[in-house]
C-alpha angles and dihedrals in degrees: 000000000000116000116245114254117263114259105227098182110141123228085244093058090044091055105033126098120247114301118256111268104244115177125224117253107254102170133047114263146173132230136173089234127020118201115197113200130045100218126108094289097048094041093049093046091050093045095051094042089052092048087053090056097254119145100241134174126191124200121194126184095215122005137305109295095007097137132045089320091071098035107045129106095269094235114153102208123170123216133034132267091269119078118248097257089054092048090052092054095040104045106358135260093289089065090050092050090048093049091048094056101043092105090049087052093052099045091045090053093049090050094046095050096038093233111178102220102133091256114186127174101209096137135246127266120209105201132204121208098189134044090240088066096059101078093053093046093050091048090051091049092047094051093052091044089055087057094054102267119151101238140147136194120238123202122204093280092046090051092051090052093044099045106021086221130126131242106024116137097196145311144165138267120224109197092192088076136076145147142260145171102278099199093051087049090054094048090046093051091049092053092046092049091050091049090052091056105265116142107231123190127182129190086040110119116190111225103184139011123198143161113265130175096336092316139052139287123203118194117204123217089239094057110261121115132214123204121197140167092229136016134204115201106208099163096112111172090003097061108132116221090233088063100046117347094189094051091046089053095046094082139039109239105220132178121242110202120208138185135186129202131224111272111295125244121247088255093053091046091053092060106029111082090325094179093059097249125142119226144200134182127241092221114123088243102024139143135250123211145178145154108272138181118336090013092290120156111236129196132179139180147150114314134188124288090244120073117261115252104174139031091253089068086073094051095105089054092048090051088054088053091052092047092053100041108010127232128326101074118113116203115228102168134041126178145142143212138197118248131185115237131184126202093242093040089240127134118247111225109178140179098184097163136016109287097010126110126177134176128184141151106062092170098207098319095087103118099064097020097052094049093047092044091051089055091048092048091050091051089049094051095040101042108008094251109168115256113253091228119044111251120229116233089220136042112238110218120205116247117248089009094166090064095057094114087058102044091032091055091048091050093052092054089047092052093047089053090052090049091056092046095051116103 
């Protein structure tokens, strides 16, 4: 007997309204700014450019929110992976300030536009499993606290109360953060951008991008061409090598696996993240979890570099769920998405040629960061406002990029071993 195919519909797709109907581009056209990619970054950039009166066109291969933007955990976390003091030294205090208010930027935008995306500002808990984690977590919290963030330290008992999970030694709560429905957000941004005057096209993959007459020419696979003075590449982990080989090789495209349970009982809801926060672990290969649509417990984590084909491919993640919360949770949805990672966990913001901007490698901070960065990129293009993060004039490709499934898989096993050995 042949096994039935695995249903990989996300809980987001199962609970979102119909996607905005965006037509394919069928005729050649011109725009002042061309945005390539219809995820959070591209949609935010197009929206804010249109609001500034700039003639902007957006081209998306699939539909709005198709990639990681519509499949992530929906956690709105401010900051970057580096601590504030490191960011000050690396890129300057303006980058730290920008990073610290990315969640504020997103929640304010959702409120201003009236986007119905189940936004809740219940905070984010970063959890430490081992005692060795606690000093670093406390230092991070203290640095953000010194910059005005509303945060609190949680000891082991506080973690147990706040998460309902087992085994955490401590952590911190960041009240700037929250959660939302990412696919609804993507759809809402697309509709808002269109209302503001942006021209949005789906089912319109760009095959090549080249300099032309002082600007840029994008050739679509279906034949039409778009010429523009400036271009924003917002394709992140889905950048095809034919479009920009260097940008495609600047990140490691990794899979994040996620599961959602059947709706929780009242008893389960009373003990699992009762304060409405979302959470993630500080382990090198850890999990992130939250209560999602229909009061379902959701948990995600690093998956394999190959795409899942059977329910057993999610067994490791389901084992993490059992380790955190014990038995009694039945999984109803399993899915995955592609995310862009960098070896140093830092975003790559690049201006490699006149009139070309590209950003990739959001490293698990993409919900708040990509929307806020899109707003900042639009301000830079429309009004010359300085970018909050310095842009490199070249795109740094990773060596031996084609072997990333091999060395990436080895690295994951190594990090898991180190996680087990930590005390």
